[in-house]
C-alpha positions as CSV (number, residue, x, y, z in Angstrom):
1,M,31.8,180.9,39.3
2,C,32.0,184.0,41.4
3,V,28.7,185.7,42.3
4,A,28.2,189.4,42.7
5,A,26.9,190.5,46.1
6,C,24.0,192.7,47.2
7,A,23.3,195.3,50.0
8,A,25.1,195.1,53.4
9,M,23.9,193.3,56.6
10,S,25.3,193.4,60.1
11,G,27.4,190.5,61.4
12,C,28.3,189.5,64.9
13,S,29.4,191.7,67.7
14,S,32.8,193.5,67.6
15,E,34.2,191.7,70.7
16,T,37.8,190.8,70.0
17,Q,40.0,187.9,71.0
18,T,43.7,188.2,72.0
19,D,46.0,186.0,70.1
20,T,47.6,183.4,72.4
21,Q,50.0,181.8,69.9
22,N,53.2,183.8,69.1
23,S,54.8,181.5,66.5
24,I,56.1,183.5,63.6
25,P,54.5,182.7,60.3
26,E,56.3,181.5,57.2
27,P,57.9,184.1,55.0
28,A,55.4,185.2,52.4
29,E,55.8,184.4,48.7
30,A,55.7,187.0,46.0
31,V,52.2,188.3,45.8
32,T,50.4,187.2,42.8
33,G,47.6,189.2,41.1
34,E,44.3,187.6,42.1
35,A,41.5,189.3,40.2
36,S,38.0,188.0,40.9
37,A,35.9,188.2,37.8
38,D,32.4,188.3,39.2
39,S,29.5,187.2,37.1
40,T,25.9,188.2,37.9
41,E,23.1,185.8,37.4
42,T,20.0,187.5,36.2
43,S,16.6,186.3,35.2
44,A,14.0,188.2,33.1
45,D,10.6,188.7,34.6
46,E,8.1,186.6,32.8
47,I,4.5,187.7,32.4
48,Q,2.1,184.9,33.3
49,T,0.0,183.9,30.3
50,E,-2.5,181.2,29.8
51,N,-3.7,179.6,26.6
52,A,-7.3,179.0,25.6
53,D,-7.4,175.8,27.8
54,G,-6.2,177.8,30.8
55,D,-2.7,176.1,30.9
56,V,0.3,178.1,32.0
57,S,2.6,179.0,29.1
58,E,5.9,177.2,28.5
59,A,7.7,180.5,29.0
60,E,6.3,180.9,32.5
61,T,7.2,177.3,33.4
62,L,10.8,177.8,32.3
63,A,11.0,181.1,34.3
64,D,9.6,179.4,37.4
65,E,12.2,176.6,37.1
66,S,15.0,179.2,36.8
67,D,13.7,181.0,39.9
68,E,13.8,177.8,41.9
69,Q,17.4,177.3,40.9
70,T,18.5,180.8,42.0
71,T,16.8,181.0,45.4
72,S,18.7,181.0,48.7
73,G,20.5,177.9,49.9
74,G,23.4,175.9,48.5
75,T,27.1,176.3,49.2
76,A,29.5,179.2,48.9
77,V,33.3,179.2,49.1
78,V,34.8,182.5,50.3
79,Y,38.5,183.0,50.7
80,F,41.3,185.5,51.3
81,S,44.7,184.8,49.6
82,A,47.6,187.2,49.7
83,T,50.1,184.9,47.8
84,G,47.9,182.6,45.8
85,N,48.2,179.4,47.9
86,T,44.7,179.7,49.6
87,A,43.2,180.7,46.2
88,D,44.4,177.4,44.8
89,I,42.8,175.4,47.6
90,A,39.6,177.4,47.3
91,E,39.4,176.7,43.6
92,K,39.7,172.9,44.4
93,V,36.9,173.1,47.0
94,A,34.6,175.0,44.7
95,N,35.2,172.6,41.8
96,I,34.5,169.5,44.0
97,L,31.3,171.0,45.4
98,N,30.3,172.9,42.2
99,A,29.9,175.8,44.6
100,D,29.8,179.6,44.1
101,K,33.2,181.3,44.8
102,F,33.8,184.7,46.5
103,E,37.2,186.3,46.9
104,I,37.8,188.6,49.8
105,I,39.7,191.5,48.2
106,P,41.2,194.1,50.6
107,E,40.3,197.7,49.9
108,E,44.0,198.4,50.2
109,P,45.8,195.5,48.5
110,Y,48.8,193.9,50.3
111,T,52.2,194.5,48.8
112,P,55.4,192.4,49.2
113,D,56.7,195.0,51.7
114,D,53.4,194.6,53.6
115,L,54.1,190.9,54.0
116,N,57.8,191.2,55.0
117,Y,57.5,189.5,58.4
118,N,61.1,190.2,59.1
119,D,60.2,193.8,59.4
120,D,58.4,194.5,62.8
121,N,56.8,197.5,61.2
122,C,55.4,195.8,58.1
123,R,51.6,196.1,57.7
124,A,50.9,192.4,58.4
125,N,52.8,192.5,61.6
126,L,51.2,195.7,62.8
127,E,47.7,194.4,62.1
128,M,48.3,191.0,63.8
129,N,49.7,192.8,66.9
130,D,46.5,194.9,67.1
131,D,43.4,193.0,68.2
132,S,41.2,195.8,67.0
133,A,42.6,196.0,63.4
134,R,39.9,195.4,60.8
135,P,41.2,195.8,57.3
136,A,38.4,197.0,55.0
137,I,37.0,194.6,52.4
138,S,36.5,196.0,48.9
139,G,32.9,195.6,47.6
140,D,29.8,194.1,49.2
141,M,29.6,190.4,50.0
142,T,26.1,190.3,51.4
143,A,25.2,187.5,49.0
144,L,27.1,185.2,51.3
145,T,24.2,185.5,53.8
146,E,21.9,183.7,51.3
147,Y,23.8,180.4,51.5
148,D,23.1,177.6,53.9
149,T,26.7,176.3,53.9
150,V,29.8,178.4,53.7
151,F,33.5,177.3,53.4
152,I,35.9,180.0,54.5
153,G,39.6,179.9,53.5
154,Y,42.6,181.9,54.6
155,P,46.4,181.8,55.2
156,I,47.7,181.5,58.8
157,W,49.4,184.7,60.0
158,W,51.0,184.6,63.4
159,G,49.3,181.4,64.3
160,T,45.7,182.5,63.5
161,A,43.5,184.0,60.8
162,P,44.4,187.4,59.2
163,R,42.5,190.3,60.6
164,I,40.5,190.7,57.4
165,I,38.7,187.5,58.3
166,D,37.6,189.1,61.5
167,T,36.2,191.9,59.3
168,L,34.2,189.3,57.4
169,F,32.8,187.6,60.5
170,E,31.8,190.9,62.0
171,S,30.3,192.4,58.8
172,Y,28.1,189.5,57.6
173,D,25.8,187.4,59.7
174,M,26.6,183.7,59.4
175,S,24.8,182.5,62.5
176,G,22.7,179.4,61.8
177,K,24.8,178.4,58.8
178,T,27.0,175.4,58.4
179,V,30.4,176.9,58.4
180,Y,33.7,175.1,57.5
181,T,37.1,176.7,57.5
182,F,40.3,175.7,55.7
183,C,43.7,177.3,55.8
184,T,47.1,177.2,54.1
185,S,50.3,177.1,56.2
186,G,53.7,175.5,56.1
187,G,53.5,174.4,59.7
188,N,50.9,176.1,62.0
189,G,47.6,174.3,62.4
190,I,44.1,175.7,62.0
191,G,42.9,175.1,65.6
192,Q,43.9,178.5,67.1
193,S,42.2,180.4,64.3
194,I,39.0,178.5,64.9
195,D,39.1,179.2,68.6
196,D,39.7,182.9,67.9
197,L,36.9,183.2,65.4
198,T,34.5,181.3,67.7
199,S,35.4,183.7,70.5
200,L,34.9,186.7,68.2
201,C,31.5,185.5,67.0
202,P,30.0,183.0,69.5
203,D,26.7,182.7,67.5
204,V,28.6,181.2,64.6
205,T,29.3,177.4,64.8
206,I,32.4,176.3,62.9
207,S,31.8,172.6,62.2
208,D,35.2,171.6,61.1
209,G,38.5,172.9,59.7
210,R,41.6,171.7,57.9
211,R,45.1,172.9,57.2
212,F,46.6,172.4,53.7
213,N,50.1,173.1,52.5
214,A,50.9,174.7,49.2
215,E,51.4,171.3,47.5
216,A,48.0,169.9,48.4
217,T,46.2,168.1,45.6
218,E,42.6,167.9,44.7
219,D,42.6,164.3,46.1
220,D,43.8,165.7,49.5
221,V,41.0,168.2,49.5
222,R,38.4,165.6,48.4
223,Q,39.5,163.3,51.2
224,W,38.9,165.9,53.8
225,M,35.5,166.8,52.4
226,N,34.4,163.2,52.2
227,G,34.8,163.0,55.9
228,L,32.7,166.1,56.7
229,D,29.2,165.7,58.2
230,S,26.6,165.8,55.5
């Protein structure tokens, strides 16, 4: 399920990392519509009542149990997907973990022309060639800061994470959390993106990462997750 976010918090410093890998990414697929239907968990305030014997009412007991289930902690899966491949992997990760899922939606959506890597002036190429580019994220994702463990997924663009992932890391404080990353790519690995994100936000420790191709199955994802530190 997707969870609605709250008010904004500051993330890490805005120090940038120069890309060191110049391999050209795979041609993008046709962009698919990826709407994220957020559902907001709410709980009604219960008034504490006692019966004649001084026992707490059943209504309050149920309310307290509900509050315990919605406090901070747990696992979130957050992802950016321009063509649908990363969204598919994120869905598998969330299903395996029964985790809450957040989609990173650009304030200005990417079009097929934006992802035409054969055009030096396409939006994706211009952003990846500009270390300071920070595409805006639509909506507020502060709820991510309430989770202890966060899985972050993205495609590989020009050998590293898209600039909108830099926006995420700089906007929301994930220091002290257990952070895992996963990516989708036809050939480039995830290592350079982890190095770049770690340099961008030294206070964030990325515990592990894994590259998947578009044909990865749920068993492939589960095998990776079974090997992660608990």
